[in-house]
KESE-333655 format. One line per field, with one value per residue (C-alpha): residue in three letters; x, y, z. Coordinates in Angstrom, 1 decimal, always signed. Layout:
N
residuo (ala/...)
xx (X/...)
yy (Y/...)
zz (Z/...)
This chain:
432
residuo (met/thr/ser/thr/pro/phe/his/ala/leu/ile/thr/ala/glu/ala/leu/asn/arg/asp/cys/phe/cys/arg/thr/leu/asn/val/glu/arg/leu/arg/glu/gln/leu/glu/thr/glu/pro/ser/leu/gln/gly/met/met/glu/asn/ile/thr/lys/thr/arg/pro/asn/leu/phe/ser/ser/thr/val/val/phe/ile/ser/thr/glu/met/gln/arg/gln/ile/thr/ala/thr/val/ala/ala/ile/glu/his/val/ala/ala/leu/pro/gly/tyr/gln/met/gln/ala/leu/ser/arg/ala/asp/ala/ser/ala/gln/his/asn/leu/gly/pro/leu/gly/val/cys/met/gly/tyr/asp/phe/his/leu/ser/thr/gln/gly/pro/gln/val/ile/glu/val/asn/thr/asn/ala/gly/gly/leu/leu/leu/asn/val/ala/leu/ala/arg/ala/gln/glu/ala/cys/cys/asp/glu/leu/asn/trp/ala/phe/pro/ser/asn/ala/arg/arg/asp/thr/leu/arg/gln/thr/ile/phe/asp/met/phe/ala/glu/glu/trp/arg/leu/gln/arg/gly/val/leu/pro/trp/arg/ser/leu/val/ile/val/asp/ser/ala/pro/ala/asp/gln/tyr/leu/ala/pro/glu/phe/glu/leu/phe/arg/gln/leu/phe/ala/glu/his/gly/ile/arg/ala/ala/val/ala/asp/pro/ser/glu/leu/ile/trp/gln/gly/gly/lys/leu/leu/his/gln/gly/ala/pro/val/asp/met/val/tyr/asn/arg/leu/thr/asp/phe/tyr/leu/thr/glu/asn/ala/his/arg/ala/leu/arg/gln/ala/his/glu/thr/asn/ala/val/val/leu/thr/pro/his/pro/arg/ala/his/ala/leu/leu/ala/asp/lys/arg/asn/leu/ile/ala/leu/ser/gln/ser/glu/leu/leu/leu/ala/trp/gly/ala/ser/ala/val/asp/arg/lys/val/leu/ala/asn/asn/val/pro/val/thr/arg/leu/val/thr/leu/glu/arg/ser/asp/glu/leu/trp/ser/gln/arg/arg/gln/leu/phe/phe/lys/pro/val/ala/gly/tyr/gly/ala/lys/ala/ala/tyr/arg/gly/asp/lys/leu/thr/lys/arg/val/trp/ser/glu/ile/leu/glu/asn/asp/phe/val/ala/gln/ser/leu/val/pro/pro/ser/gly/arg/met/ile/glu/val/asp/gly/ala/gln/thr/asp/leu/lys/phe/asp/ile/arg/ala/tyr/thr/tyr/gly/gly/gln/val/gln/leu/leu/ala/ala/arg/met/tyr/ala/gly/gln/thr/thr/asn/phe/arg/thr/gln/gly/gly/gly/phe/ala/pro/val/ile/val/val/pro/asp/ser/val/ala/ile)
xx (-2.8/-2.0/-1.3/+2.0/+4.8/+7.5/+10.8/+12.9/+12.5/+9.3/+9.6/+7.2/+7.1/+6.0/+3.3/+2.0/+1.8/+0.6/-1.3/-5.0/-6.0/-8.9/-7.6/-10.2/-12.7/-15.6/-17.3/-14.1/-13.6/-17.1/-16.1/-12.9/-14.7/-17.9/-16.2/-18.9/-22.6/-22.2/-20.2/-22.8/-23.7/-20.3/-19.5/-22.9/-22.5/-19.0/-20.2/-23.0/-21.2/-17.5/-17.5/-13.9/-12.4/-11.0/-9.4/-10.1/-6.5/-3.0/+0.2/+3.6/+6.9/+10.4/+12.3/+14.8/+12.1/+10.8/+14.3/+14.9/+11.5/+12.3/+15.8/+14.4/+11.8/+14.5/+17.0/+14.4/+13.5/+17.2/+17.8/+14.6/+16.1/+19.2/+19.3/+20.2/+17.4/+14.9/+16.0/+15.3/+12.0/+10.7/+11.8/+9.1/+6.4/+3.5/+4.0/+1.9/+4.8/+7.3/+5.8/+7.6/+5.6/+7.1/+4.7/+6.2/+2.9/+0.9/+0.0/+2.7/+2.5/+5.4/+4.2/+6.5/+6.5/+8.7/+11.4/+14.4/+16.5/+14.4/+11.4/+11.1/+9.4/+6.7/+5.1/+5.1/+1.9/+1.3/-2.3/-2.3/-5.7/-6.4/-4.3/-7.0/-8.9/-5.8/-5.3/-8.8/-8.2/-4.9/-6.6/-9.4/-7.1/-6.8/-4.9/-7.1/-4.7/-2.0/+0.8/+0.0/-0.2/+3.2/+1.8/-0.7/+1.0/-0.5/-2.4/-0.2/+1.6/-1.6/-3.3/-0.8/-1.1/-4.2/-2.4/+0.6/-1.6/-3.1/+0.3/+1.4/-1.2/-0.4/+3.3/+2.2/+0.4/+3.4/+5.8/+3.7/+1.9/+4.2/+2.4/-0.8/-4.0/-5.3/-9.1/-10.5/-9.8/-11.7/-11.1/-11.4/-12.1/-14.2/-17.7/-16.4/-19.5/-18.9/-15.3/-14.5/-12.6/-15.3/-15.7/-12.2/-13.1/-15.5/-12.9/-10.5/-13.3/-14.0/-10.2/-9.9/-13.1/-11.6/-8.8/-11.1/-10.6/-13.7/-13.7/-15.8/-15.7/-16.3/-16.2/-13.9/-17.0/-18.0/-14.9/-15.0/-12.0/-13.2/-11.5/-8.1/-9.6/-10.7/-14.2/-16.4/-20.0/-19.1/-16.4/-12.6/-10.6/-7.3/-6.1/-7.1/-6.4/-6.1/-7.4/-7.7/-6.0/-5.6/-2.2/-1.3/-4.8/-5.1/-8.8/-11.3/-13.1/-10.0/-9.2/-10.2/-8.0/-5.1/-5.4/-5.5/-2.4/-0.4/-1.1/-0.3/-3.9/-4.4/-2.2/-2.6/-1.4/-0.4/+0.5/+1.7/+5.4/+5.3/+3.8/+6.5/+9.3/+8.1/+5.1/+5.8/+6.9/+9.7/+11.5/+11.9/+14.1/+16.5/+16.3/+17.3/+20.5/+23.3/+25.8/+23.3/+22.6/+26.4/+26.7/+24.0/+25.8/+23.8/+25.6/+27.1/+24.7/+21.6/+22.9/+23.4/+19.9/+18.3/+20.3/+19.0/+15.4/+14.3/+13.7/+15.3/+12.9/+13.0/+11.0/+9.0/+9.9/+9.4/+13.2/+13.4/+9.9/+11.3/+13.7/+11.0/+8.5/+11.0/+11.6/+7.9/+7.5/+10.0/+8.4/+5.5/+4.2/+2.7/+1.6/+3.9/+1.0/-1.1/-2.6/-4.5/-3.1/-5.2/-3.9/-1.1/-0.1/+1.9/+4.1/+3.2/-0.5/+0.0/-1.8/-0.5/-3.5/-2.6/+1.1/+0.3/-1.7/+1.2/+3.5/+1.2/+1.2/+3.7/+4.6/+7.5/+8.6/+9.7/+11.4/+8.7/+8.7/+6.0/+4.0/+4.3/+1.6/-0.7/-2.7/-6.1/-9.2/-12.4/-15.7/-13.7/-11.4/-7.7/-7.0/-3.7/-3.9/-1.2/-0.2/+1.8/+3.0/+2.2/+4.3/+2.4/+5.0/+5.6/+8.9/+10.6/+9.5/+7.3/+4.1/+2.3/+2.7/-0.4/-0.9/-3.4/-4.4/-5.9/-6.3/-5.7/-3.2/-3.1/-4.3/-8.1/-10.8/-12.9/-11.4/-13.3/-11.0/-8.8/-8.6/-6.5/-4.7/-2.5/+1.2/+2.8/+6.6/+8.0/+10.8/+14.0/+13.6/+10.0/+9.7/+6.5)
yy (-8.2/-11.8/-12.6/-14.2/-12.3/-10.5/-10.4/-8.7/-6.0/-6.8/-7.6/-7.1/-10.8/-11.5/-8.8/-10.2/-13.7/-12.8/-9.5/-10.0/-6.4/-4.8/-1.3/+0.0/+2.5/+2.1/+5.3/+7.2/+5.6/+6.8/+10.3/+10.2/+8.9/+11.1/+14.5/+16.4/+16.0/+14.4/+11.6/+10.6/+7.0/+5.8/+3.8/+2.0/+1.3/-0.1/-2.3/-3.8/-4.1/-4.5/-6.0/-7.2/-3.9/-2.9/-5.2/-4.4/-4.7/-3.6/-5.2/-4.6/-4.3/-3.5/-0.3/-2.2/-3.5/+0.1/+1.3/-1.3/-0.7/+3.0/+2.2/-0.2/+2.2/+4.9/+2.5/+1.3/+4.9/+5.8/+3.0/+3.8/+7.2/+5.7/+6.1/+2.4/+1.2/+3.5/+2.4/-1.3/-0.5/+1.8/-0.3/-2.9/-0.3/+1.1/+4.4/+6.2/+5.6/+7.5/+10.9/+12.5/+15.6/+16.0/+14.4/+11.5/+9.6/+9.8/+7.0/+4.6/+1.3/-1.0/-4.3/-6.3/-9.7/-9.7/-12.4/-13.2/-11.5/-8.3/-7.0/-8.5/-6.6/-8.7/-6.1/-2.5/-0.7/+2.7/+3.2/+1.7/+2.0/+2.6/+5.5/+7.8/+4.9/+3.9/+7.5/+7.4/+4.0/+5.0/+7.9/+5.7/+3.5/+3.5/+1.5/-1.1/-1.9/+0.0/-2.0/-0.6/+3.1/+3.7/+2.6/+5.4/+8.5/+11.2/+11.9/+14.8/+13.3/+11.6/+15.0/+16.2/+13.2/+14.5/+17.8/+15.8/+13.8/+17.0/+18.5/+15.5/+16.2/+19.9/+19.0/+16.9/+20.0/+22.2/+19.8/+19.9/+23.3/+25.5/+28.5/+28.2/+28.0/+24.6/+24.5/+21.0/+17.3/+14.1/+10.8/+8.2/+4.5/+2.0/+1.9/+3.7/+3.1/-0.7/-0.7/-2.3/+0.9/+3.2/+4.9/+6.2/+8.1/+10.1/+10.8/+12.1/+14.2/+15.8/+16.4/+18.3/+20.3/+21.4/+23.1/+24.8/+22.3/+21.3/+17.5/+14.7/+10.9/+9.6/+6.6/+7.2/+7.1/+10.4/+12.1/+13.9/+15.0/+18.1/+21.1/+20.1/+19.9/+17.1/+17.7/+16.3/+17.3/+20.2/+21.7/+21.5/+19.0/+20.2/+17.0/+13.3/+11.1/+7.8/+4.6/+2.6/-0.7/-0.3/+1.1/+2.2/+3.5/+1.2/+0.4/+2.3/+3.5/+5.4/+7.0/+10.5/+10.3/+9.0/+11.8/+14.4/+12.9/+12.6/+16.2/+17.6/+18.8/+17.3/+16.5/+12.7/+10.9/+8.2/+7.9/+5.1/+6.1/+5.5/+2.1/+1.2/+2.3/+0.9/-1.4/-3.7/-6.9/-7.5/-4.6/-6.9/-9.1/-6.2/-5.1/-8.5/-8.6/-6.7/-7.0/-5.4/-2.6/-2.0/-1.7/+0.9/+2.9/+2.0/+2.9/+0.2/+1.2/+0.8/-2.5/-3.9/-2.9/-4.4/-7.6/-8.1/-7.0/-7.9/-11.7/-13.2/-12.9/-14.5/-14.3/-17.4/-18.7/-22.0/-22.5/-22.6/-24.2/-27.5/-25.8/-23.6/-26.4/-28.5/-25.5/-24.4/-25.2/-22.4/-19.9/-17.5/-16.8/-13.4/-11.8/-9.0/-6.5/-8.0/-6.2/-7.1/-10.6/-11.5/-14.7/-15.0/-18.5/-20.2/-22.8/-25.5/-25.1/-25.2/-27.8/-28.8/-27.0/-23.7/-24.1/-24.5/-21.2/-19.5/-20.6/-19.1/-15.7/-13.2/-14.2/-13.8/-16.3/-14.8/-16.6/-17.5/-15.4/-16.6/-13.9/-13.3/-14.2/-12.3/-14.0/-12.4/-13.4/-13.9/-14.8/-16.0/-18.2/-17.6/-17.3/-17.1/-14.7/-13.7/-10.2/-8.0/-4.5/-1.8/+1.4/+4.3/+6.6/+9.6/+10.5/+7.7/+8.9/+6.7/+8.5/+5.7/+2.0/-0.2/-3.9/-6.2/-9.2/-12.2/-16.0/-17.9/-17.8/-14.0/-10.8/-10.3/-8.6/-11.7/-12.9/-12.4/-10.4/-9.4/-6.3/-3.1/-2.7/+0.1/-0.6/+0.1/+0.4/-1.1/+1.0/-0.8/+0.3/-0.8/-3.3/-4.7)
zz (+28.3/+29.2/+32.8/+31.8/+33.6/+31.7/+33.5/+30.8/+28.2/+26.3/+22.6/+19.7/+19.1/+22.7/+22.5/+19.2/+20.8/+24.3/+24.2/+23.6/+24.3/+22.3/+21.7/+19.2/+20.6/+18.1/+19.0/+18.6/+15.2/+14.2/+15.2/+13.2/+10.1/+10.3/+10.6/+8.7/+7.9/+4.5/+6.1/+8.7/+8.6/+7.3/+10.4/+10.3/+6.6/+7.1/+10.0/+7.8/+4.5/+5.5/+8.9/+8.6/+7.4/+10.8/+13.4/+17.1/+18.0/+17.0/+15.6/+17.3/+15.5/+16.8/+16.3/+14.2/+11.9/+11.5/+10.8/+8.1/+6.5/+6.2/+4.8/+2.3/+0.9/+0.6/-1.1/-3.7/-4.6/-4.8/-7.3/-9.2/-10.0/-11.7/-15.5/-16.0/-13.9/-15.5/-19.0/-18.3/-16.5/-19.2/-22.1/-21.4/-20.4/-22.4/-24.2/-21.6/-19.1/-21.1/-20.1/-17.2/-16.3/-12.8/-10.2/-8.2/-7.5/-4.4/-2.0/-2.7/-0.8/+0.1/+1.6/+3.9/+5.6/+8.7/+9.0/+11.2/+8.5/+8.8/+6.7/+3.3/+0.4/-1.1/-3.3/-4.3/-5.2/-6.9/-5.8/-2.4/-0.7/+2.9/+3.9/+5.2/+6.7/+8.7/+9.8/+11.3/+12.8/+14.4/+16.2/+17.5/+19.7/+23.5/+26.0/+27.6/+30.4/+32.4/+30.8/+27.3/+28.3/+26.7/+23.3/+23.1/+24.4/+22.2/+19.1/+18.2/+15.2/+14.0/+14.1/+11.5/+9.1/+7.3/+6.6/+5.4/+3.0/+1.6/+1.2/-0.8/-3.4/-3.3/-4.0/-7.0/-8.3/-7.8/-9.5/-12.7/-12.6/-10.4/-8.9/-11.0/-8.9/-8.2/-8.1/-8.7/-8.3/-9.3/-7.6/-10.4/-10.1/-12.0/-10.5/-7.4/-5.2/-5.6/-4.6/-1.3/-0.1/-1.4/+2.1/+1.7/-1.5/+0.5/+3.1/+0.4/-1.1/+2.2/+2.9/-0.4/+0.3/+3.6/+1.7/-0.8/-3.6/-5.6/-5.3/-6.8/-7.1/-10.5/-12.9/-15.8/-18.1/-16.6/-17.9/-21.3/-23.5/-25.3/-26.7/-25.2/-21.7/-19.4/-18.2/-15.5/-15.4/-17.8/-15.6/-16.3/-14.1/-12.8/-11.1/-11.0/-8.1/-10.0/-8.3/-11.5/-11.8/-15.6/-14.9/-18.4/-19.2/-22.3/-22.0/-24.2/-21.1/-20.0/-23.3/-22.2/-19.1/-21.2/-23.7/-21.0/-19.4/-22.6/-23.6/-20.2/-19.8/-16.3/-13.3/-13.0/-9.8/-9.5/-13.2/-15.6/-15.2/-11.4/-12.0/-14.6/-12.4/-9.1/-9.1/-12.1/-10.3/-12.8/-11.0/-8.0/-10.2/-10.7/-7.1/-5.9/-8.1/-6.4/-9.3/-11.7/-9.2/-8.9/-12.7/-12.6/-9.9/-6.8/-3.6/-1.4/+1.4/-0.8/-2.3/+1.2/+2.3/-0.8/-0.6/+3.0/+2.4/-1.2/-1.7/-4.7/-7.6/-11.1/-14.2/-15.0/-18.4/-20.3/-20.3/-16.5/-15.9/-14.7/-12.3/-10.9/-10.6/-8.6/-6.3/-6.1/-2.4/-1.6/-4.1/-4.4/-8.0/-9.0/-12.2/-13.3/-13.4/-10.7/-7.7/-4.6/-4.5/-7.6/-9.4/-6.8/-5.7/-3.0/-4.8/-2.4/-3.3/-7.1/-9.3/-12.7/-14.3/-12.5/-13.3/-17.0/-16.8/-15.1/-17.9/-20.5/-18.9/-17.5/-13.9/-11.5/-8.9/-5.5/-2.7/-0.2/+3.0/+5.4/+7.1/+10.8/+13.3/+15.6/+18.3/+19.0/+20.8/+18.7/+20.5/+23.5/+21.5/+20.8/+17.0/+15.2/+12.3/+9.8/+9.0/+6.6/+7.1/+4.6/+4.5/+3.0/+1.4/-0.8/-2.4/-0.6/+2.9/+5.1/+6.2/+8.1/+8.9/+9.0/+9.2/+7.4/+9.4/+7.7/+7.5/+4.3/+1.4/+0.8/+2.4/+2.4/+4.4/+5.0/+8.2/+11.5/+13.8/+10.8/+8.7/+8.9/+12.3/+13.6/+14.0/+17.3/+17.4/+20.6/+22.0/+22.9/+26.5/+27.3/+30.1/+31.6)
């Protein structure tokens, strides 16, 4: 903690600016990650290959920010259930999104920048990575000074999070299969061992195994559609935890999985319908238009929340290209089906060449909301990093808040001192 005296109730902003505590206990993190023999060596591997996956400190937010994040997630999912909203979202989606088999979609991620107006939704993701990694990270924190003892009172709630996560998948099974027995699950991603968050796949595999579910990690090429069943290594697959970024399963390599989903032969989560209803960035256009939401029957409470917390978003078209170019310094441009900040651009960084490429593809323009800052100490020097807040959710309920700290134009895991960081909510009554 800084030596600067605080004479009033402490604020999250002041802590993010003045607290340089290193709260991560690395040995405790290793214990949290390597909970069974097959996971041994994970921490060493992460340290060598992903040195900036975890930050050594935490990010602070106010209780009001937390409240507004929770309200915004709930409001978006209330609106997403309205028939008018669903009609416009599904009308532009692939045929695979028209199937409604019951599941809601696990591991939703709502990403926020914090502003003086409150938290602002910058992106919604259907296969948000990092949930189990952040559970382990949250349980590996400790106060490094007396002033922060209030921030780490107990691991009691964190102890229940892993069960909450398993229950989320069990609920997806129940929604599609009822009381039928659930025996197997495959975690699917392209070249999974090469993915940056590959360690998390093993954490999920182990979580399912703890509950008696036969679990494996696989590339989609390992799946076979045969005899009306989806097979992996010759055995039927009951459920697929889908980490693919081919959201509508249109690539040839994903044909077996698509056939199994469309014929109700497997429980797929998250699925194409969830992406169409929530993660397609064109939905942000509708969510930022209060009059349109009113016409669809959105409540006054939800409209007010969304008006405050969803930045105005517009579709990029040739007809409005001159207008958007002139306003580019106040805008952020994103592909409608993008993920992981790929091909996303701050308007003030645009070149004419990139602008021409944007006009040739499907992009939205979102009002620019600069990220908040977090001062940390790296190699004895003070460094100002940016951060966003990710709300991991299921069924409109927030399960965990985590931060991603970084330097540069968009979130990344290449910044020394950056990476995932736990979020500490500062109570209104805390004084130091």
